[in-house]
C-alpha positions in Angstrom: 37.7 -14.4 -66.3 37.0 -10.5 -66.4 36.6 -8.3 -63.1 35.7 -4.6 -63.6 36.3 -4.6 -59.8 39.4 -5.5 -59.6 40.7 -2.9 -62.2 38.6 0.3 -60.9 40.5 2.0 -58.0 39.1 1.2 -55.2 38.7 4.5 -54.0 36.3 5.2 -57.2 34.3 2.1 -56.5 33.7 3.4 -53.1 32.9 6.7 -54.5 30.0 8.9 -53.9 29.5 11.1 -56.9 28.1 14.5 -56.7 24.5 15.0 -56.4 23.3 17.9 -58.7 20.2 19.8 -58.9 19.2 18.2 -62.4 19.9 14.6 -60.5 17.4 15.8 -58.3 14.5 16.7 -60.2 15.3 15.7 -63.9 11.9 17.3 -65.9 11.7 20.1 -67.8 8.7 22.2 -66.6 8.3 24.2 -63.5 9.4 27.3 -61.4 12.9 26.0 -61.1 14.9 27.8 -57.4 16.8 24.8 -56.7 20.6 25.6 -58.4 20.8 29.6 -57.7 21.0 30.4 -61.6 20.1 33.7 -62.7 16.2 33.9 -63.1 16.9 36.0 -66.5 18.3 34.9 -69.5 18.7 32.5 -72.3 21.5 30.3 -71.3 20.8 30.8 -67.8 20.2 27.2 -67.1 22.6 24.3 -66.5 22.2 21.9 -69.1 21.2 18.1 -68.7 24.1 16.5 -67.3 23.4 13.2 -68.9 22.8 14.5 -72.5 19.4 12.2 -72.7 17.9 14.0 -76.0 21.6 13.4 -77.9 22.2 9.8 -76.3 18.7 9.1 -77.4 19.6 9.6 -81.2 23.4 8.0 -81.1 21.5 5.3 -79.2 19.4 5.1 -82.7 22.6 6.1 -85.3 25.0 3.3 -83.6 22.4 0.7 -82.3 23.3 0.7 -78.6 21.4 1.6 -75.7 21.6 4.6 -74.2 23.4 3.0 -71.2 26.1 2.0 -73.7 26.8 5.5 -74.5 29.2 8.2 -72.0 29.4 12.0 -73.7 32.1 14.5 -72.2 33.6 17.0 -73.1 35.9 16.0 -76.5 37.6 12.2 -76.5 40.5 13.9 -74.2 37.7 13.9 -71.7 37.6 10.0 -72.0 40.9 9.5 -71.6 41.9 11.6 -68.7 38.9 9.7 -67.2 40.1 6.6 -68.1 43.1 7.0 -66.0 41.6 8.4 -63.2 39.0 5.6 -62.6 41.5 2.1 -63.9 45.4 3.7 -62.5 46.6 4.4 -58.9 49.0 7.3 -59.5 52.4 6.0 -58.5 51.5 2.4 -58.7 49.7 1.1 -61.7 50.6 1.5 -65.4 49.2 1.9 -68.7 50.4 1.5 -72.4 50.0 2.5 -75.6 51.8 2.0 -79.3 54.0 4.0 -80.7 54.0 6.6 -82.9 50.4 7.9 -81.9 48.3 10.2 -80.1 50.2 12.6 -77.8 48.0 13.3 -75.2 48.0 9.2 -74.1 51.2 10.3 -72.8 50.0 13.7 -71.7 47.3 13.1 -70.0 49.2 9.9 -68.3 52.1 12.5 -67.3 49.3 14.9 -65.5 47.7 11.5 -63.7 51.3 10.4 -62.6 50.3 7.0 -64.6 54.0 5.3 -66.0 52.9 4.6 -69.4 54.8 2.1 -71.5 55.5 2.9 -75.3 55.5 0.1 -77.4 56.6 0.4 -81.0 54.3 -0.7 -83.7 56.6 -3.0 -86.4 57.4 -1.0 -90.1 53.8 -1.7 -91.3 52.6 0.5 -88.0 50.6 -3.0 -86.8 51.0 -4.2 -83.1 54.0 -6.3 -82.9 52.1 -9.2 -80.7 54.9 -11.2 -79.7 56.2 -7.7 -78.1 53.1 -7.3 -77.0 52.7 -10.4 -74.8 56.2 -10.3 -73.3 55.3 -6.7 -71.7 51.9 -8.0 -70.8 53.5 -10.2 -67.8 54.0 -6.7 -66.2 50.3 -7.3 -63.9 50.5 -3.5 -62.8 49.5 -2.6 -66.3 45.9 -1.6 -65.9 44.9 1.0 -69.2 45.8 0.0 -72.9 44.8 2.6 -75.8 44.7 1.4 -79.3 44.2 4.4 -81.9 42.8 3.2 -85.1 43.1 4.6 -87.6 46.0 5.6 -85.7 47.4 9.2 -85.7 50.3 10.5 -87.4 50.0 7.0 -89.3 46.6 7.2 -90.9 46.3 3.3 -90.9 44.0 1.2 -89.1 45.4 -1.4 -86.6 45.0 -4.8 -86.5 44.5 -8.1 -84.3 42.7 -5.5 -82.2 40.6 -8.5 -80.8 44.2 -10.2 -79.6 44.8 -7.5 -77.6 41.2 -7.5 -76.0 41.8 -11.0 -75.4 44.7 -12.0 -74.0 44.6 -8.5 -71.7 42.9 -8.1 -68.0 42.4 -4.9 -68.1 40.7 -2.4 -69.8 41.4 -1.2 -74.0 40.3 1.9 -75.0 40.0 1.7 -78.7 40.2 5.6 -80.1 37.9 5.4 -83.2 38.2 9.5 -84.1 38.5 8.7 -87.5 36.6 5.6 -88.1 34.1 7.8 -90.0 36.5 7.6 -92.8 37.5 4.1 -92.7 36.4 1.1 -94.6 36.9 -0.8 -91.0 34.1 -2.1 -88.7 33.5 0.1 -85.9 34.5 -1.4 -82.6 31.0 -0.1 -80.9 29.5 -3.5 -82.3 31.9 -5.7 -79.7 30.9 -3.9 -77.0 28.9 -6.9 -75.2 31.3 -9.6 -76.6 33.9 -7.9 -74.3 33.7 -6.7 -71.2 36.7 -4.9 -70.9 36.3 -2.5 -74.4 35.5 1.3 -74.2 35.5 2.6 -78.0 35.6 6.7 -77.8 34.5 8.4 -81.3 34.1 12.4 -80.8 32.0 14.9 -83.4 35.6 16.9 -84.4 36.1 15.3 -87.1 34.0 14.0 -89.5 30.9 15.7 -87.9 32.7 18.8 -88.4 32.9 20.1 -84.6 36.2 20.6 -83.7 35.4 24.1 -81.7 32.0 22.1 -79.7 34.2 19.7 -78.1 32.0 16.8 -77.7 33.4 12.8 -77.5 31.4 10.1 -76.9 32.5 6.9 -75.1 30.4 3.2 -75.9 31.2 0.3 -73.2 29.0 -2.1 -71.0 26.5 -0.4 -68.7 28.8 -1.0 -65.4 32.0 0.8 -67.6 29.6 3.7 -68.5 28.0 4.2 -65.1 32.1 4.6 -63.8 32.2 7.3 -65.9 29.2 9.0 -64.9 30.1 8.5 -61.5 33.4 10.3 -62.3 32.9 13.1 -64.4 32.2 16.5 -63.7 28.1 17.5 -62.9 27.5 19.4 -65.9 30.5 18.2 -68.5 29.0 19.1 -72.2 27.2 22.5 -72.5 23.7 22.7 -73.9 24.8 25.3 -76.7 27.5 22.0 -77.1 24.8 19.2 -76.9 22.4 20.9 -79.1 25.3 21.6 -82.1 25.9 17.6 -81.7 22.1 17.4 -82.1 22.0 19.5 -85.1 24.9 17.9 -87.3 23.2 14.2 -86.7 19.3 15.7 -87.9 21.4 17.1 -90.8 23.4 13.9 -91.8 23.0 14.4 -95.3 25.8 17.4 -95.0 27.9 14.9 -93.1 27.7 12.5 -96.0 28.2 15.0 -98.9 31.0 16.4 -97.0 32.8 13.1 -96.2 32.6 11.7 -99.8 34.7 15.1 -100.9 36.9 14.9 -98.6 37.9 11.2 -99.3 37.5 12.1 -103.0 40.1 14.9 -102.3 42.2 12.4 -100.6 42.3 10.3 -103.8 43.4 13.1 -105.5 46.2 14.3 -103.5 47.7 10.9 -102.8 48.0 10.8 -107.1 49.8 14.3 -107.0 52.4 13.7 -104.3 53.5 10.5 -105.8 54.8 12.7 -109.4 56.6 15.7 -106.5 60.3 14.8 -106.6 60.5 16.0 -103.1 58.3 13.0 -102.0 59.9 9.9 -101.0 56.7 7.8 -99.4 53.2 8.6 -99.1 51.9 6.0 -96.5 48.4 4.1 -96.5 45.7 6.3 -95.1 42.7 4.8 -93.6 41.6 8.8 -92.5 41.5 11.9 -93.6 45.0 12.8 -93.4 48.1 11.6 -94.7 51.4 10.9 -93.8 54.1 11.9 -96.1 57.9 11.1 -95.9 59.9 13.8 -97.9 63.7 14.9 -98.2 64.2 17.5 -95.5 60.4 17.8 -93.3 61.5 20.7 -91.5 62.5 22.7 -94.3 59.5 21.6 -96.4 57.1 22.4 -93.2 59.4 25.7 -93.1 59.0 25.9 -96.9 54.8 25.9 -96.7 54.2 27.6 -93.2 55.8 30.7 -95.4 53.1 30.5 -98.1 51.0 30.0 -95.2 50.0 26.5 -95.4 50.3 24.8 -92.7 50.7 21.1 -92.2 51.8 18.8 -89.3 55.7 18.2 -89.1 55.9 14.7 -87.5 59.6 14.2 -88.0 60.2 13.7 -84.4 57.8 11.3 -84.7 58.2 9.2 -88.0 60.9 10.5 -89.2 61.7 13.4 -91.9 57.6 13.3 -92.4 54.7 15.5 -92.4 50.8 14.8 -91.8 48.7 16.6 -94.4 45.2 17.0 -93.7 42.9 17.2 -96.7 41.5 20.4 -96.7 39.0 21.9 -99.3 39.5 21.3 -103.0 40.9 24.8 -103.5 43.1 24.5 -100.3 44.5 21.6 -101.7 45.8 22.8 -105.2 47.5 25.6 -103.3 49.6 22.7 -101.4 50.1 21.0 -104.1 51.5 23.7 -106.5 53.6 24.8 -103.8 55.1 21.3 -102.8 56.0 21.4 -106.7 57.5 24.8 -106.4 60.2 23.6 -103.4 63.5 23.2 -104.2 65.7 21.4 -101.8 
């Protein structure tokens, strides 16, 4: 049986969190002389530290209670807090499946946590037999699963099996879930007490510069995340930006529809380009493409001010192409057709 108190670091369990001025008084009306703010200006007041208005809207959208929602300064804050909460430096370990999002490893290094990179199979899916052998190691407290995965683009299967087998915390990173036909694991946070689902406003919602990430989990996990976070971790400007796009969801839907249609156009065009060797399946807003020489192709495109992502170091001779605007995609396809290796 899963016991959260055995996974959370003891110093975190015993931590008395910082109490900000807005913890002690959360009303909106009054003469505020409690937080040492400048009394003048439009941005002079600290933001709501628990983002209540934004959580209310997300609660309605995702059909979860506000108590099941944590909002952070980008999804990278969620990653970092998970290491800090569940993994003791130099003692506990974490696990992820490679190739995947590079910040799992960077954050592990920052927090002095050994990260086990378990290779995905040839279909970029979890090797369950290899996973079972690794999970014998009881020092593993945390697993990250990126689905749809970055940079491969595919949704990951058998996450339920990971949640069933593992006695620690499983973070399912769904940064690209809006572009996928697969269901979000948010609907399973009440089924699995060891599940955290991370999402973001940076991708389909078009707020990459605002840095608003969201975690969904049971109330006990969310309370610990709130306990450890910085007092005012999401600015009011960014909270309002997220609320605004949620209030104008028709634009989000229209943009997503265009992106998904353009993905089909690009895949069809890539199939006829001789330097393209393989187009990997994608459930995201990008495509992983194997070419004859990824380094040369990438540099040729850069010379024409067309910036893709060279993923040759992770997947041999592959570049990752984000779906742009129709005019941008046409320029890319034209440039790829003109490359002569």
